[in-house]
Biotite code that builds the C-alpha atoms (Angstrom):
import biotite.structure as struc

atoms = struc.array([
    struc.Atom([49.862, 160.122, 95.803], chain_id="A", res_id=1, res_name="PRO", atom_name="CA", element="C"),
    struc.Atom([50.092, 159.557, 99.543], chain_id="A", res_id=2, res_name="PRO", atom_name="CA", element="C"),
    struc.Atom([53.452, 159.663, 101.280], chain_id="A", res_id=3, res_name="HIS", atom_name="CA", element="C"),
    struc.Atom([55.192, 156.333, 101.887], chain_id="A", res_id=4, res_name="PRO", atom_name="CA", element="C"),
    struc.Atom([55.182, 155.029, 105.432], chain_id="A", res_id=5, res_name="THR", atom_name="CA", element="C"),
    struc.Atom([58.381, 154.739, 107.470], chain_id="A", res_id=6, res_name="ALA", atom_name="CA", element="C"),
    struc.Atom([58.383, 150.976, 106.882], chain_id="A", res_id=7, res_name="ARG", atom_name="CA", element="C"),
    struc.Atom([58.184, 151.475, 103.124], chain_id="A", res_id=8, res_name="GLN", atom_name="CA", element="C"),
    struc.Atom([61.034, 154.005, 103.221], chain_id="A", res_id=9, res_name="ARG", atom_name="CA", element="C"),
    struc.Atom([63.265, 151.945, 105.507], chain_id="A", res_id=10, res_name="HIS", atom_name="CA", element="C"),
    struc.Atom([62.739, 148.442, 104.110], chain_id="A", res_id=11, res_name="ASN", atom_name="CA", element="C"),
    struc.Atom([64.977, 148.775, 101.010], chain_id="A", res_id=12, res_name="PRO", atom_name="CA", element="C"),
    struc.Atom([67.812, 149.834, 103.328], chain_id="A", res_id=13, res_name="VAL", atom_name="CA", element="C"),
    struc.Atom([67.043, 147.542, 106.265], chain_id="A", res_id=14, res_name="THR", atom_name="CA", element="C"),
    struc.Atom([66.390, 144.234, 104.512], chain_id="A", res_id=15, res_name="ALA", atom_name="CA", element="C"),
    struc.Atom([69.824, 143.850, 102.848], chain_id="A", res_id=16, res_name="PRO", atom_name="CA", element="C"),
    struc.Atom([71.554, 145.035, 106.036], chain_id="A", res_id=17, res_name="ARG", atom_name="CA", element="C"),
    struc.Atom([69.832, 142.353, 108.098], chain_id="A", res_id=18, res_name="ARG", atom_name="CA", element="C"),
    struc.Atom([70.589, 139.695, 105.486], chain_id="A", res_id=19, res_name="THR", atom_name="CA", element="C"),
    struc.Atom([74.308, 140.505, 105.306], chain_id="A", res_id=20, res_name="HIS", atom_name="CA", element="C"),
    struc.Atom([74.612, 140.681, 109.092], chain_id="A", res_id=21, res_name="GLU", atom_name="CA", element="C"),
    struc.Atom([72.884, 137.323, 109.469], chain_id="A", res_id=22, res_name="ARG", atom_name="CA", element="C"),
    struc.Atom([75.005, 135.683, 106.757], chain_id="A", res_id=23, res_name="ASN", atom_name="CA", element="C"),
    struc.Atom([78.182, 137.036, 108.337], chain_id="A", res_id=24, res_name="CYS", atom_name="CA", element="C"),
    struc.Atom([77.319, 135.708, 111.792], chain_id="A", res_id=25, res_name="LEU", atom_name="CA", element="C"),
    struc.Atom([76.292, 132.309, 110.399], chain_id="A", res_id=26, res_name="ARG", atom_name="CA", element="C"),
    struc.Atom([79.537, 132.007, 108.429], chain_id="A", res_id=27, res_name="ALA", atom_name="CA", element="C"),
    struc.Atom([81.501, 132.975, 111.552], chain_id="A", res_id=28, res_name="ALA", atom_name="CA", element="C"),
    struc.Atom([79.685, 130.312, 113.601], chain_id="A", res_id=29, res_name="GLU", atom_name="CA", element="C"),
    struc.Atom([80.433, 127.752, 110.899], chain_id="A", res_id=30, res_name="ALA", atom_name="CA", element="C"),
    struc.Atom([84.114, 128.733, 111.058], chain_id="A", res_id=31, res_name="GLY", atom_name="CA", element="C"),
    struc.Atom([84.295, 129.978, 107.464], chain_id="A", res_id=32, res_name="ASP", atom_name="CA", element="C"),
    struc.Atom([86.549, 133.017, 107.895], chain_id="A", res_id=33, res_name="ALA", atom_name="CA", element="C"),
    struc.Atom([86.704, 133.902, 104.205], chain_id="A", res_id=34, res_name="GLU", atom_name="CA", element="C"),
    struc.Atom([82.925, 134.059, 103.709], chain_id="A", res_id=35, res_name="LYS", atom_name="CA", element="C"),
    struc.Atom([82.423, 135.772, 107.059], chain_id="A", res_id=36, res_name="ALA", atom_name="CA", element="C"),
    struc.Atom([84.896, 138.494, 106.051], chain_id="A", res_id=37, res_name="THR", atom_name="CA", element="C"),
    struc.Atom([83.120, 138.989, 102.726], chain_id="A", res_id=38, res_name="GLN", atom_name="CA", element="C"),
    struc.Atom([79.731, 139.322, 104.390], chain_id="A", res_id=39, res_name="TYR", atom_name="CA", element="C"),
    struc.Atom([81.173, 141.603, 107.081], chain_id="A", res_id=40, res_name="ALA", atom_name="CA", element="C"),
    struc.Atom([82.371, 144.017, 104.415], chain_id="A", res_id=41, res_name="LYS", atom_name="CA", element="C"),
    struc.Atom([78.897, 144.065, 102.853], chain_id="A", res_id=42, res_name="LEU", atom_name="CA", element="C"),
    struc.Atom([77.195, 144.405, 106.241], chain_id="A", res_id=43, res_name="ALA", atom_name="CA", element="C"),
    struc.Atom([79.420, 147.338, 107.225], chain_id="A", res_id=44, res_name="ASN", atom_name="CA", element="C"),
    struc.Atom([78.617, 149.081, 103.962], chain_id="A", res_id=45, res_name="ARG", atom_name="CA", element="C"),
    struc.Atom([74.891, 148.570, 104.529], chain_id="A", res_id=46, res_name="GLN", atom_name="CA", element="C"),
    struc.Atom([75.174, 149.851, 108.107], chain_id="A", res_id=47, res_name="LEU", atom_name="CA", element="C"),
    struc.Atom([76.840, 153.048, 106.870], chain_id="A", res_id=48, res_name="ASP", atom_name="CA", element="C"),
    struc.Atom([74.113, 153.454, 104.285], chain_id="A", res_id=49, res_name="LYS", atom_name="CA", element="C"),
    struc.Atom([71.391, 152.992, 106.920], chain_id="A", res_id=50, res_name="ALA", atom_name="CA", element="C"),
    struc.Atom([73.004, 155.700, 109.068], chain_id="A", res_id=51, res_name="VAL", atom_name="CA", element="C"),
    struc.Atom([73.251, 158.129, 106.158], chain_id="A", res_id=52, res_name="SER", atom_name="CA", element="C"),
    struc.Atom([69.564, 157.589, 105.346], chain_id="A", res_id=53, res_name="LYS", atom_name="CA", element="C"),
    struc.Atom([68.574, 158.096, 108.972], chain_id="A", res_id=54, res_name="GLY", atom_name="CA", element="C"),
    struc.Atom([67.236, 154.559, 109.385], chain_id="A", res_id=55, res_name="VAL", atom_name="CA", element="C"),
    struc.Atom([69.422, 153.742, 112.416], chain_id="A", res_id=56, res_name="ILE", atom_name="CA", element="C"),
    struc.Atom([71.489, 155.836, 114.816], chain_id="A", res_id=57, res_name="HIS", atom_name="CA", element="C"),
    struc.Atom([75.248, 156.064, 114.223], chain_id="A", res_id=58, res_name="LYS", atom_name="CA", element="C"),
    struc.Atom([76.037, 154.541, 117.625], chain_id="A", res_id=59, res_name="ASN", atom_name="CA", element="C"),
    struc.Atom([73.790, 151.580, 116.878], chain_id="A", res_id=60, res_name="GLN", atom_name="CA", element="C"),
    struc.Atom([75.758, 151.041, 113.652], chain_id="A", res_id=61, res_name="ALA", atom_name="CA", element="C"),
    struc.Atom([79.057, 151.284, 115.548], chain_id="A", res_id=62, res_name="LYS", atom_name="CA", element="C"),
    struc.Atom([77.866, 148.718, 118.086], chain_id="A", res_id=63, res_name="ASN", atom_name="CA", element="C"),
    struc.Atom([76.796, 146.318, 115.347], chain_id="A", res_id=64, res_name="ARG", atom_name="CA", element="C"),
    struc.Atom([80.100, 146.746, 113.468], chain_id="A", res_id=65, res_name="LYS", atom_name="CA", element="C"),
    struc.Atom([81.985, 146.132, 116.680], chain_id="A", res_id=66, res_name="SER", atom_name="CA", element="C"),
    struc.Atom([80.006, 142.961, 117.337], chain_id="A", res_id=67, res_name="SER", atom_name="CA", element="C"),
    struc.Atom([80.728, 141.689, 113.831], chain_id="A", res_id=68, res_name="ILE", atom_name="CA", element="C"),
    struc.Atom([84.457, 142.410, 114.059], chain_id="A", res_id=69, res_name="SER", atom_name="CA", element="C"),
    struc.Atom([84.700, 140.741, 117.481], chain_id="A", res_id=70, res_name="LYS", atom_name="CA", element="C"),
    struc.Atom([83.291, 137.554, 116.006], chain_id="A", res_id=71, res_name="LYS", atom_name="CA", element="C"),
    struc.Atom([85.655, 137.782, 113.019], chain_id="A", res_id=72, res_name="LEU", atom_name="CA", element="C"),
    struc.Atom([88.657, 138.292, 115.288], chain_id="A", res_id=73, res_name="ASN", atom_name="CA", element="C"),
    struc.Atom([87.786, 135.124, 117.204], chain_id="A", res_id=74, res_name="LYS", atom_name="CA", element="C"),
    struc.Atom([88.060, 133.183, 113.928], chain_id="A", res_id=75, res_name="LEU", atom_name="CA", element="C"),
    struc.Atom([91.553, 134.435, 113.119], chain_id="A", res_id=76, res_name="ALA", atom_name="CA", element="C"),
])
């Protein structure tokens, strides 16, 4: 069988990461600190997974984590 494309390899890692990031930021905008914290934990886990699979660069993951935690800290 032919080799999977980059998109096919990356999508199972990327899709949940994007979803959790989006949910976290939406919850933060809505002022729901508890849900935002939950989603942040999931998003951070997905970011680490994406780095380990080589889908995104480690600095990109750090920047995204930083952005998420900044928004969470504004809620507290």
